[in-house]
C-alpha positions as CSV (number, residue, x, y, z in Angstrom):
1,M,57.3,139.9,100.7
2,F,60.9,140.0,99.6
3,P,63.5,139.2,102.2
4,L,64.0,142.4,104.2
5,W,67.6,141.7,105.2
6,K,68.6,141.4,101.6
7,A,66.8,144.7,100.8
8,V,68.4,146.6,103.6
9,L,71.9,145.2,102.7
10,S,71.5,146.0,99.0
11,E,70.2,149.5,99.6
12,S,73.0,150.2,102.0
13,F,75.6,149.2,99.5
14,L,74.0,151.3,96.8
15,G,73.8,154.1,99.3
16,Y,77.5,153.8,99.8
17,I,78.1,154.0,96.0
18,S,76.0,157.2,95.8
19,W,78.0,158.8,98.6
20,C,81.2,157.7,96.8
21,L,80.1,159.5,93.6
22,Y,79.0,162.6,95.5
23,H,82.3,162.8,97.4
24,A,84.5,162.2,94.3
25,L,83.1,164.7,91.8
26,P,84.1,168.0,93.6
27,P,87.8,167.0,93.9
28,M,87.9,165.9,90.3
29,I,86.5,169.3,89.2
30,Y,89.0,171.1,91.5
31,Y,91.9,169.2,90.0
32,F,91.8,171.3,86.8
33,P,91.9,174.8,88.4
34,L,94.6,173.4,90.7
35,Q,96.8,173.1,87.6
36,T,96.2,176.7,86.4
37,L,95.4,178.5,89.7
38,A,92.4,179.9,88.0
39,L,88.9,178.9,86.9
40,T,89.0,176.7,83.8
41,G,85.3,176.4,82.8
42,L,85.2,172.7,83.7
43,E,83.5,173.8,86.9
44,V,80.4,173.6,84.7
45,F,80.4,169.8,85.4
46,A,78.9,170.7,88.7
47,V,75.6,170.8,86.8
48,A,75.6,167.0,87.1
49,F,74.1,167.6,90.6
50,F,71.1,169.3,89.0
51,S,69.9,166.3,87.0
52,P,66.7,166.0,89.1
53,I,65.5,169.3,87.6
54,F,64.4,167.2,84.6
55,L,62.0,165.3,86.8
56,I,59.9,168.4,87.3
57,I,58.6,167.8,83.7
58,G,55.9,165.2,83.7
59,P,57.0,163.1,80.7
60,F,60.6,162.9,82.1
61,W,59.2,161.8,85.4
62,R,57.2,159.0,83.8
63,L,60.2,158.0,81.6
64,A,62.5,157.8,84.6
65,N,59.8,155.8,86.5
66,N,59.8,153.2,83.7
67,K,61.2,150.0,85.1
68,Y,63.6,149.5,82.2
69,I,64.9,153.1,82.3
70,L,65.3,153.0,86.1
71,A,67.2,149.7,85.8
72,L,69.5,151.3,83.2
73,L,70.0,154.3,85.5
74,R,70.9,152.0,88.4
75,L,73.4,150.1,86.3
76,T,74.8,153.3,84.9
77,M,75.3,154.7,88.5
78,V,77.2,151.6,89.6
79,G,79.1,151.2,86.3
80,N,80.5,154.8,86.6
81,L,82.6,153.7,89.5
82,A,84.9,152.4,86.7
83,S,85.8,156.1,86.1
84,Y,88.8,155.3,88.4
85,Q,90.2,153.2,85.6
86,A,89.8,155.9,82.9
87,P,92.9,156.7,80.9
88,N,93.0,160.4,81.8
89,A,91.5,163.0,84.1
90,S,89.2,164.6,81.5
91,I,87.5,161.3,80.7
92,R,87.3,160.4,84.4
93,L,85.5,163.7,85.1
94,F,83.0,163.1,82.4
95,I,82.2,159.6,83.6
96,L,82.0,160.7,87.2
97,A,79.5,163.5,86.3
98,A,77.3,161.0,84.5
99,G,77.4,158.8,87.5
100,V,76.4,161.6,89.8
101,S,73.5,162.5,87.5
102,S,72.3,158.9,87.3
103,S,72.5,158.4,91.1
104,L,70.4,161.5,91.8
105,L,67.8,160.5,89.3
106,V,67.6,157.1,90.9
107,Q,67.5,158.5,94.3
108,T,64.7,160.9,93.5
109,V,62.6,158.3,91.7
110,T,63.0,155.6,94.3
111,W,62.5,157.8,97.3
112,W,59.2,159.0,95.9
113,S,57.9,155.8,94.4
114,G,56.9,152.4,95.8
115,N,55.1,151.5,99.0
116,S,56.0,152.9,102.4
117,L,58.2,150.0,103.5
118,Q,60.3,150.2,100.3
119,R,60.8,153.9,100.6
120,F,61.7,153.5,104.3
121,V,64.3,151.0,103.5
122,R,65.8,153.0,100.6
123,I,66.1,156.2,102.8
124,W,67.7,154.2,105.6
125,G,70.0,152.5,103.1
126,F,71.3,155.9,102.0
127,M,72.1,156.8,105.7
128,L,73.7,153.4,106.4
129,G,75.7,153.8,103.2
130,K,77.3,156.9,104.8
131,I,78.4,154.9,107.9
132,M,79.7,152.1,105.6
133,L,81.8,154.7,103.8
134,L,83.3,156.0,107.0
135,A,84.0,152.4,108.2
136,L,85.8,151.5,104.9
137,R,87.8,154.7,104.9
138,I,89.1,153.8,108.4
139,W,90.6,150.6,106.9
140,Y,92.2,152.6,104.1
141,T,93.6,155.3,106.5
142,S,91.2,158.0,105.4
143,L,91.1,157.1,101.7
144,N,88.0,155.7,100.0
145,P,88.9,152.2,98.8
146,V,86.9,152.5,95.6
147,W,89.2,155.4,94.6
148,S,92.4,153.9,96.0
149,S,93.3,150.9,94.0
150,Q,92.1,149.0,90.9
151,A,91.6,145.8,92.8
152,A,89.3,147.5,95.4
153,N,87.5,149.4,92.6
154,T,86.8,146.2,90.7
155,V,85.6,144.3,93.8
156,I,83.2,147.1,94.8
157,L,82.1,147.5,91.2
158,T,81.2,143.8,91.1
159,I,79.3,143.8,94.4
160,G,77.6,147.0,93.3
161,F,76.3,145.3,90.1
162,I,75.0,142.4,92.2
163,A,73.2,144.7,94.6
164,A,71.7,146.7,91.7
165,V,70.5,143.6,89.9
166,E,69.0,142.3,93.1
167,R,67.1,145.6,93.6
168,I,66.0,145.7,89.9
169,Y,64.7,142.1,90.2
170,S,63.0,142.6,93.6
171,D,61.4,145.9,92.7
172,G,60.3,145.0,89.2
173,D,57.0,143.4,90.0
174,R,56.0,146.1,92.5
175,R,56.3,149.0,90.1
176,K,53.7,148.0,87.6
177,Q,50.9,149.9,89.3
178,E,53.1,152.7,90.5
179,A,55.3,153.4,87.4
180,N,53.4,156.4,86.0
181,K,52.7,158.6,89.1
182,T,53.8,159.6,92.5
183,G,50.3,160.0,93.8
184,N,50.1,156.6,95.6
185,A,53.5,157.1,97.3
186,V,52.8,160.6,98.4
187,R,49.3,159.7,99.7
188,E,50.9,157.1,101.9
189,T,52.8,159.9,103.7
190,V,52.0,162.8,105.9
191,S,52.5,165.1,102.9
192,H,53.2,168.8,103.0
193,P,53.8,171.4,100.3
194,H,56.9,173.2,101.6
195,W,59.3,171.7,99.1
196,L,61.5,174.9,99.1
197,L,62.3,174.9,102.8
198,S,62.7,171.1,103.0
199,G,64.9,171.1,100.0
200,I,67.3,173.7,101.3
201,A,67.4,172.0,104.7
202,F,68.1,168.6,103.2
203,G,70.8,169.9,100.8
204,S,72.4,171.7,103.7
205,L,72.3,168.6,105.9
206,M,74.0,166.6,103.1
207,F,76.7,169.2,102.7
208,L,77.3,169.3,106.5
209,T,77.7,165.5,106.5
210,L,80.2,165.8,103.7
211,W,82.1,168.8,105.0
212,I,82.7,167.9,108.6
213,F,81.9,164.2,108.7
214,G,83.3,163.1,105.4
215,E,85.9,161.2,107.3
216,V,86.3,160.4,111.0
217,S,89.6,162.2,111.3
218,L,88.2,165.6,110.3
219,I,87.0,166.7,113.7
220,S,90.5,166.1,115.1
221,R,91.9,168.3,112.3
222,W,89.5,171.1,113.1
223,A,90.6,170.9,116.7
224,V,94.3,170.3,116.3
225,S,97.0,172.4,118.0
226,G,100.8,172.1,118.5
227,H,102.7,169.6,120.6
228,P,102.6,168.4,123.3
229,H,98.9,169.5,123.7
230,T,97.7,168.6,120.2
231,G,94.2,167.5,121.1
232,P,92.7,164.1,120.2
233,D,94.7,162.3,117.6
234,P,92.5,161.0,114.8
235,N,93.7,157.5,115.5
236,P,92.2,156.2,117.8
237,Y,89.9,159.1,118.7
238,G,88.2,159.2,115.3
239,G,86.3,156.2,116.7
240,T,84.4,158.6,119.0
241,V,83.2,160.4,116.0
242,L,81.9,157.2,114.4
243,L,80.2,156.3,117.7
244,G,78.7,159.8,117.9
245,L,77.2,159.5,114.4
246,A,75.9,156.0,115.2
247,H,74.3,157.1,118.4
248,G,72.7,160.0,116.6
249,L,71.0,157.5,114.3
250,M,69.9,155.3,117.2
251,L,68.4,158.3,119.0
252,S,66.2,158.9,115.9
253,F,64.5,155.6,116.7
254,W,63.1,157.0,119.9
255,S,59.5,158.0,119.6
256,W,59.1,161.8,119.5
257,S,55.9,161.2,121.5
258,S,57.7,159.7,124.4
259,I,58.0,161.4,127.7
260,I,61.5,162.8,126.9
261,Y,60.2,164.7,123.9
262,L,56.9,165.9,125.4
263,T,58.9,168.7,127.0
264,V,58.4,171.7,124.7
265,T,61.5,173.5,126.1
266,Y,63.7,170.6,125.0
267,S,62.2,170.0,121.6
268,I,62.1,173.6,120.6
269,L,64.8,175.4,122.5
270,F,67.4,172.9,123.9
271,Y,67.6,170.7,120.9
272,S,68.2,173.6,118.5
273,F,70.6,175.1,120.9
274,T,72.6,171.8,120.9
275,G,73.3,172.0,117.2
276,L,74.1,175.7,117.2
277,A,76.3,175.5,120.3
278,S,78.2,172.4,119.2
279,S,79.0,173.9,115.8
280,A,80.2,177.2,117.4
281,G,82.3,175.2,119.8
282,L,83.9,173.3,116.9
283,L,84.7,176.6,115.2
284,Y,86.0,178.6,118.1
285,L,87.2,176.3,120.9
286,H,90.5,174.4,120.8
287,T,91.9,170.9,121.2
288,W,89.8,168.6,123.4
289,S,87.0,171.2,123.9
290,A,86.6,171.6,120.2
291,A,86.7,167.9,119.7
292,I,83.9,167.3,122.3
293,A,81.8,170.0,120.5
294,G,82.4,168.2,117.3
295,N,81.3,164.9,118.7
296,I,78.1,166.5,120.0
297,L,77.6,167.9,116.6
298,A,78.0,164.4,115.2
299,V,75.2,163.1,117.4
300,F,73.0,166.1,116.5
301,T,73.7,165.7,112.7
302,M,72.7,162.1,112.4
303,C,69.8,162.4,114.9
304,V,68.1,164.9,112.6
305,W,68.8,162.9,109.4
306,P,65.8,160.6,109.5
307,Q,63.4,163.3,110.4
308,L,64.6,165.8,107.8
309,A,64.8,163.0,105.2
310,G,61.2,162.0,106.1
311,R,59.9,165.5,105.7
312,F,61.9,165.9,102.5
313,V,60.2,162.9,100.8
314,S,56.8,164.0,102.0
315,C,57.0,167.0,99.6
316,L,54.4,166.8,96.8
317,H,57.0,167.8,94.1
318,P,60.0,165.4,94.1
319,G,61.8,167.1,91.2
320,K,61.5,170.5,92.7
321,A,62.5,169.3,96.2
322,M,65.6,167.4,95.1
323,S,66.7,170.1,92.7
324,T,66.4,172.7,95.5
325,A,68.4,170.4,97.8
326,M,71.2,170.0,95.2
327,F,71.2,173.7,94.5
328,A,71.8,174.4,98.2
329,Y,74.4,171.6,98.3
330,V,76.4,172.9,95.3
331,L,76.1,176.6,96.4
332,E,77.5,175.7,99.9
333,L,80.2,173.6,98.3
334,F,81.3,176.5,96.1
335,F,81.1,178.9,99.1
336,C,83.5,176.5,100.9
337,V,85.9,176.8,98.0
338,W,85.7,180.6,98.0
339,C,86.5,180.7,101.7
340,T,90.0,179.4,101.1
341,A,90.7,179.9,97.4
342,Y,89.5,183.5,97.5
343,K,92.5,184.9,95.7
344,F,91.9,182.9,92.6
345,V,88.1,183.2,92.1
346,P,85.9,186.2,91.2
347,G,84.4,188.0,94.2
348,G,86.6,185.9,96.5
349,I,87.6,188.9,98.7
350,Y,84.0,189.1,99.9
351,F,84.0,185.4,101.1
352,R,87.5,185.3,102.6
353,E,87.7,183.1,105.7
354,S,83.9,183.0,106.1
355,S,83.4,179.4,107.2
356,H,81.5,180.7,110.2
357,L,78.9,182.3,108.0
358,L,78.6,179.0,106.0
359,L,78.2,176.9,109.1
360,G,75.8,179.4,110.6
361,F,73.7,179.3,107.5
362,I,73.6,175.5,107.4
363,M,72.5,175.3,111.0
364,L,69.9,178.0,110.4
365,C,68.4,176.0,107.5
366,I,68.4,172.7,109.4
367,G,67.0,174.4,112.5
368,V,64.1,176.1,110.8
369,D,63.0,173.0,109.0
370,F,63.4,170.9,112.2
371,L,61.4,173.3,114.3
372,T,58.6,174.0,111.9
373,G,57.8,170.3,111.1
374,P,56.2,167.5,112.9
375,K,58.4,165.8,115.5
376,K,58.0,162.3,114.2
377,E,60.3,159.3,113.7
378,L,60.9,158.4,110.1
379,S,58.5,155.4,109.9
380,S,55.8,157.7,111.4
381,I,56.0,160.0,108.4
382,F,54.5,157.2,106.4
383,E,50.9,156.1,107.1
384,V,51.8,152.6,107.9
385,K,49.0,150.0,107.4
386,S,48.5,147.6,110.3
387,N,49.6,144.6,108.3
388,Q,52.9,146.3,107.5
389,K,53.8,147.2,111.1
390,P,55.6,143.9,111.9
391,L,57.6,144.3,108.7
392,F,58.6,147.9,109.8
393,R,59.7,146.6,113.2
394,K,61.7,143.8,111.5
395,S,63.4,146.2,109.1
396,K,64.3,148.5,112.0
397,N,66.0,145.6,113.7
398,Y,68.0,144.8,110.5
399,I,68.9,148.5,110.2
400,K,70.2,148.6,113.8
401,L,72.1,145.4,113.3
402,L,73.8,146.6,110.1
403,L,74.6,150.0,111.7
404,W,76.5,148.4,114.6
405,L,78.1,145.9,112.3
406,F,79.6,148.8,110.3
407,V,80.6,150.6,113.4
408,G,82.2,147.5,114.8
409,V,84.2,147.0,111.6
410,G,85.3,150.6,111.7
411,L,86.4,150.4,115.4
412,L,88.3,147.2,114.7
413,G,90.2,148.9,111.8
414,L,91.1,151.8,114.1
415,G,92.4,149.4,116.8
416,L,94.5,147.4,114.4
417,R,95.9,150.5,112.8
418,Y,96.7,152.1,116.2
419,K,98.5,149.0,117.4
420,T,100.6,148.8,114.2
421,Y,101.5,152.5,114.2
422,Q,102.6,152.4,117.8
423,K,105.0,149.5,117.0
424,K,106.6,151.5,114.2
425,L,107.2,154.7,116.2
426,G,110.4,155.4,118.0
427,Q,112.5,153.2,115.7
428,G,115.1,155.9,114.9
429,V,118.6,154.8,115.9
430,P,120.8,157.2,118.0
431,K,122.7,159.4,115.6
432,R,124.2,162.8,115.3
433,D,123.8,163.1,111.6
434,F,120.3,163.8,110.2
435,S,118.7,164.7,106.9
436,A,115.9,167.2,106.3
437,M,113.6,167.5,103.3
438,I,111.0,169.9,101.9
439,W,108.5,169.1,99.2
440,P,105.4,170.9,97.8
441,F,102.9,168.1,97.8
442,R,99.8,169.5,96.0
443,F,97.3,167.7,98.2
444,A,98.3,164.2,97.3
445,Y,97.4,164.5,93.6
446,D,99.9,163.8,90.9
447,N,100.1,165.7,87.6
448,E,97.5,163.4,86.0
449,G,94.9,163.8,88.7
450,W,95.4,160.5,90.6
451,S,96.2,160.0,94.2
452,N,100.0,160.1,94.7
453,L,100.2,158.8,98.3
454,E,101.6,155.4,97.4
455,G,104.3,156.9,95.2
456,S,104.9,159.6,97.8
457,A,105.5,157.1,100.5
458,N,108.0,155.2,98.3
459,L,109.8,158.4,97.4
460,L,110.0,159.6,101.0
461,N,111.2,156.2,102.2
462,Q,113.9,156.1,99.5
463,T,115.3,159.5,100.4
464,G,116.0,158.3,103.9
465,A,115.0,161.7,105.3
466,D,114.7,162.0,109.1
467,F,112.6,165.2,109.1
468,I,110.2,166.1,106.3
469,T,108.0,169.1,105.7
470,I,105.3,168.9,103.1
471,I,103.7,172.0,101.6
472,E,100.0,172.1,100.4
473,S,99.1,169.1,102.6
474,D,95.6,169.9,103.9
475,A,93.3,167.6,101.9
476,S,90.6,167.5,104.6
477,K,88.4,170.0,102.7
478,P,85.4,168.5,100.8
479,F,86.6,169.9,97.4
480,I,90.0,168.2,97.8
481,G,88.8,164.8,99.0
482,N,88.3,164.8,102.8
483,N,91.5,162.8,103.1
484,D,94.3,163.0,105.8
485,P,97.7,162.6,104.1
486,T,99.4,163.5,107.3
487,M,97.9,160.6,109.1
488,W,98.4,158.3,106.1
489,L,102.1,159.1,105.6
490,G,102.8,159.0,109.3
491,E,101.3,155.6,109.7
492,R,102.9,154.2,106.6
493,L,106.4,155.5,107.3
494,G,106.2,155.1,111.1
495,F,106.9,158.8,111.6
496,Y,105.7,161.2,114.3
497,T,103.5,163.9,112.8
498,D,102.4,167.5,113.1
499,F,99.4,168.4,111.0
500,G,100.1,172.1,111.1
501,P,97.5,174.8,111.5
502,S,93.9,173.6,111.8
503,T,91.9,173.0,108.7
504,R,89.4,175.6,109.9
505,D,92.2,178.3,109.6
506,H,91.7,178.3,105.8
507,T,95.4,177.6,104.9
508,W,96.5,175.2,102.2
509,G,98.3,173.2,104.9
510,I,101.8,172.4,106.0
511,M,102.8,169.2,107.7
512,A,105.8,167.9,109.4
513,L,106.9,164.3,109.7
514,S,109.8,163.2,112.0
515,R,111.5,159.9,112.5
516,Y,112.3,161.2,116.0
517,P,109.9,162.5,118.7
518,I,108.5,166.0,118.5
519,V,109.1,167.7,121.8
520,K,107.0,170.8,121.2
521,S,105.6,172.8,118.4
522,T,103.7,176.0,117.8
523,H,101.4,176.7,114.8
524,H,101.5,180.1,113.2
525,L,99.3,182.0,110.7
526,L,101.6,184.5,109.0
527,P,100.5,188.0,108.1
528,S,98.5,187.8,104.9
529,P,96.5,191.1,104.5
530,E,96.1,190.6,100.7
531,G,96.6,187.0,99.8
532,E,95.9,183.5,101.1
533,I,96.6,182.6,104.7
534,A,100.3,181.5,105.0
535,P,101.0,178.8,107.6
536,A,104.1,178.0,109.5
537,I,105.3,175.7,112.3
538,S,108.1,176.2,114.8
539,M,109.1,173.0,116.6
540,T,111.8,171.1,118.5
541,V,112.8,167.5,117.7
542,N,114.6,165.2,120.0
543,F,117.4,163.4,118.1
544,T,118.0,160.8,120.9
545,G,119.0,163.4,123.4
546,K,120.1,166.2,121.1
547,L,117.4,168.9,120.6
548,V,117.2,170.7,117.3
549,D,114.7,173.4,116.3
550,F,112.9,173.5,113.0
551,V,111.0,176.4,111.4
552,V,108.9,175.4,108.4
553,A,106.8,177.9,106.4
554,H,104.8,178.4,103.2
555,F,104.9,182.1,102.1
556,G,102.3,183.8,99.9
557,N,102.3,184.1,96.2
558,E,104.7,186.2,94.1
559,E,102.0,188.8,93.4
560,E,101.4,189.5,97.1
561,D,104.5,191.7,97.8
562,L,103.2,193.1,101.1
563,D,102.3,189.7,102.3
564,R,105.7,188.2,101.6
565,K,107.5,191.2,103.2
566,L,105.5,190.8,106.4
567,Q,105.8,187.0,106.4
568,A,109.6,187.2,106.0
569,I,109.9,189.5,109.0
570,V,107.8,187.2,111.2
571,V,109.7,184.1,110.2
572,S,113.0,185.8,110.6
573,N,112.0,186.7,114.1
574,L,111.0,183.0,114.7
575,L,114.4,182.0,113.5
576,K,116.2,184.6,115.6
577,S,114.3,183.5,118.8
578,S,114.9,179.8,118.2
579,S,117.7,177.9,119.9
580,K,121.3,178.0,118.7
581,Q,120.6,175.0,116.5
582,V,117.9,175.5,114.0
583,V,117.0,174.4,110.5
584,F,114.6,176.4,108.2
585,L,112.7,174.7,105.4
586,G,110.5,177.1,103.5
587,Y,108.6,177.9,100.4
588,I,109.2,181.6,100.0
589,T,108.5,182.4,96.3
590,S,111.5,184.7,96.1
591,A,114.8,184.5,94.3
592,P,118.2,184.1,96.1
593,G,119.5,187.5,97.2
594,S,116.0,189.1,97.1
595,R,114.5,191.2,99.9
596,D,112.8,188.3,101.6
597,Y,115.7,186.0,101.2
598,T,118.0,188.6,102.7
599,E,115.6,189.2,105.6
600,L,115.7,185.6,106.6
601,I,119.5,185.3,106.3
602,E,120.4,188.5,108.0
603,N,117.7,189.1,110.6
604,G,117.1,185.4,111.2
605,N,120.9,184.8,111.6
606,V,120.9,181.7,109.4
607,Q,123.0,180.4,106.4
608,D,121.8,179.1,103.1
609,I,122.6,175.4,102.6
610,D,124.1,176.4,99.2
611,S,124.5,180.1,98.5
612,T,126.0,179.4,95.1
613,D,122.7,177.8,93.8
614,H,121.0,180.7,92.1
615,D,118.5,178.7,90.1
616,R,115.9,178.5,92.9
617,W,112.6,180.2,93.3
618,C,110.4,178.6,95.9
619,S,112.0,176.0,98.2
620,Y,114.9,176.9,100.4
621,I,116.9,175.2,103.2
622,M,118.8,177.3,105.8
623,Y,120.5,176.5,109.1
624,R,122.3,177.6,112.2
625,G,124.4,175.8,114.8
626,V,124.7,172.5,112.8
627,I,127.3,171.3,110.3
628,R,126.2,171.0,106.6
629,L,127.2,167.7,105.0
630,G,125.2,167.5,101.7
631,Y,122.6,169.1,99.5
632,A,120.4,167.5,96.8
633,R,117.5,168.3,94.5
634,I,115.4,165.4,93.1
635,S,113.1,165.8,90.2
636,H,109.4,165.3,90.8
637,A,108.8,162.8,87.9
638,G,105.1,163.9,87.6
639,L,104.4,162.9,91.2
640,S,103.8,166.6,92.0
641,D,104.6,169.8,90.2
642,S,107.7,170.6,92.3
643,E,111.0,169.0,93.1
644,V,112.3,167.6,96.4
645,Q,115.1,169.4,98.2
646,M,117.2,167.7,100.8
647,A,120.0,168.5,103.1
648,K,122.2,166.5,105.5
649,F,123.5,167.9,108.7
650,R,125.7,166.9,111.7
651,I,124.9,168.0,115.2
652,P,128.3,169.2,116.6
653,D,129.6,167.8,119.9
654,H,130.6,171.2,121.1
655,L,128.4,174.0,120.0
656,D,130.8,176.8,121.0
657,S,133.9,175.4,119.2
658,Y,132.7,173.6,116.0
659,V,133.7,174.5,112.5
660,D,131.3,174.3,109.6
661,N,132.2,172.6,106.3
662,D,133.1,175.2,103.6
663,R,134.4,173.1,100.7
664,T,132.0,171.8,98.1
665,V,132.6,168.5,96.2
666,T,130.5,166.6,93.8
667,D,132.4,163.3,93.8
668,P,130.8,161.1,96.5
669,S,134.0,159.1,96.9
670,Q,135.6,162.1,98.6
671,V,133.2,161.9,101.6
672,P,132.3,159.0,104.0
673,E,129.8,156.6,102.6
674,D,127.4,157.0,105.5
675,I,126.6,160.6,104.4
676,H,125.9,159.7,100.8
677,F,122.5,160.3,99.3
678,N,120.7,157.3,98.0
679,P,122.3,156.2,94.7
680,R,118.8,155.0,93.6
681,F,118.4,158.6,92.4
682,G,121.4,158.4,90.1
683,S,124.5,160.6,90.2
684,Y,125.4,164.2,89.8
685,K,123.5,166.0,87.0
686,D,123.6,169.5,85.7
687,G,120.3,171.2,84.6
688,H,116.8,169.9,84.8
689,N,115.9,166.3,84.6
690,Y,113.0,166.0,82.2
691,E,112.8,162.2,82.3
692,H,109.8,160.7,84.0
693,I,111.9,159.3,86.9
694,H,113.1,160.7,90.2
695,H,116.7,161.7,89.6
696,F,119.2,164.2,91.0
697,H,119.4,167.4,89.0
698,M,120.2,171.1,89.1
699,S,123.9,170.5,89.7
700,T,123.4,168.2,92.7
701,P,124.1,166.2,94.8
702,K,126.8,168.3,96.5
703,Y,128.7,167.3,99.5
704,F,130.5,169.6,102.0
705,K,133.8,168.9,103.7
C-alpha cells in the first residue's frame, strides 16, 4: 500500500489549491461590475462552478474517469494558479474559471471513485486544505499567499505540480478496474438516494465555511464595535477561531455510538440548537458575546463537515449531487452580493440587508440533512474491510498530526505578528502639528484588478499622514476576497486602527488609521432609506496629550437625493456636538456650495480647508478649532479610481485666543520647511495629472499663513 503520510500530505495540498481557486473566482468576477457599478455580463463565468453537471452524462463520466484525462484535469487545476501572472484581468478571469471547472471535475471523480481508504483520505485532504489556507493567510496578514506575490505563487505552483504528479502516479495502478464505473465505490459505502437534500446541504456548508470562516479575522469584524470596547481584535484573537475550527474537526472523530451521543435529546435537539443559536448570536449580539457565538459556530461548522461530506459522497448520482451543491453555493453567493449591492442589481430591493435570511436558510439546510441522516463518523460511512481497519486508524493519526501542525503554524504566525505590531505602536513623537488624509480605496484593488495593498502602504507612508480615513474598505465579504485591509495596513504602518461599522451591517466600509492612540469612537449607520447603507465614525484621538475629534463619513450616491439630505443633517449634528476641535473627512458626492455642503458648513459649524477649490465632487476636508497649514491633492496613478486629499493642521496653544491662517501661498519657501508636503510628489501643478505616477495636481499643494 502506498505510503499513507504522503497521500494525506499531497491531498491536503491539493485541497488547499482547490479552496484557493474557489475563493479567488468570485472577487475576480466582481472586479468588473465594480468598475461600472452595474452588471457587465461577465457574471456568466460563475457557470464554471457548474462543470460537474457534465458528469451526469455517462460518456462524460467515463471520459473524466480515464486516468489520462483525470491526470490532465489535475495538472490543469494546479496550472491555473498561474492566472495570477496573467497580463490582464480578463485573461486572469478566464484562466481562473477554467481552474475552478477542472478542480470540481477532479473533486467529483476522485470522491466517488477508488477504494474506501482513498476516498477517505481525499475528503479529509480537502478539509485539511481549508485549515492550511487559514494558517497561510495568517502569515500573510489575511491575504492568500498564492494571490499575493509572484514568488509565493511560483513556489505554491511548483509544490502543487509535485503533489499532483505524486497523486497521479500513486493512483494510476489502482484505477484500472474502477475507471469506467462508480458502482464499486458506491457499494463500499452506506449509500442513499437523497442526492438533492445532501447536495444542497453540502453546498450550503461550503458557502458558510467561505463566508464566515474564509479568514480567521472575519468573526472579529462581525463583532466589532467602537473604542475602547471594540471586542476581540483579530490579532491575536483570530487564533481562537482557528482553534475552534480544529476542535470541531477533532470532535468529528468521536464515535457517534459513544455514550455522549446516545442521548437522543443531545443529538437531535441540543446539537441543532447549537448551530442555530450560535449563528443568531453572531448576527445579533455585540463585541465579545458575538465573538464567543462565532467561535461556537466554528466548532459546529467543522464538526458537521465530515458527516455531511460522508453522506454527500454516499449519494448514488455523483454528477447530480455535486451540481446541486454548486448550484446552492453559487445561489447563496449571489444572494450575499445582493444583500449589500442591492442598489446596482435587478431585484436588489427585495434582498436588501437580508443576511439573516441567508444564514437562516444555510443553517436550515445543514440541520435538516444532519438530523435526517445516520449519526456516523466519516470512516463509518464506508463499509471498511477488516484488513483495511489498521490503515484507517493510521490515516486518522496522520490527519490529526497534520491538522495540529497547520494550527501550530498559524498560531505561531499570529504570535510573531502580534509581537511585531505592538513594538510599532505608539511611535508618534509629541507634536502640535498633524496631517489628515482621506482616500477612496476600492477594497484594495487597483484599476487593473490586482491587489493594491503594497502600493497603498508605500503611498500612505510617503504622505506622512498622522490620521487617515479610507473609504470602501470592507473587503471581508466573500465576493471581495475575505481580506482585512484595516488589519493589514495597521500592522504594516504601525498605526492604531478602527475598522468602522461591522461587516454584518452591509456597508461598503470606512476605516480609520491613526499614528496616535484612539481614545474613543462610535460607529454610525447614516439614514439610507433608498440607497446603500452609509457608514460614519466619530472619534477622539490623543495627540500626546492634546485631544482632537474626527468625524469621517461616506455619503450615498448622487442619485439618492433624500439619502444625502438626511445624511448631511445627521453628520452636521455630529460635528456640532463634537468638541471645539474637530476635523471632518468625508465623501459626500455633492459640489461645493450645494445643499449638503452648506448643511455641513453652517449647521456643523466647520470651515472648508479651501473654499476656493470648486473642482471637487466627492472628497472634502473641513475643520474647527485648529489652524490650517496646508492642503494637497495627489493623483491616484491607477492605484484606485480616486485621488488622495490631505490637509495639515496645528493645534493652538490657547483655544480661546488663536487666529487661523487666512493667506494662501503656493511657494513652499514662504512657509517653514517642517510643514512642507513630501516633495516626492513633485511641486505645484494646475489641472489633472494624467501621468501614471502619484503627483500633486488640481492647483495644489497650497499653504496657509
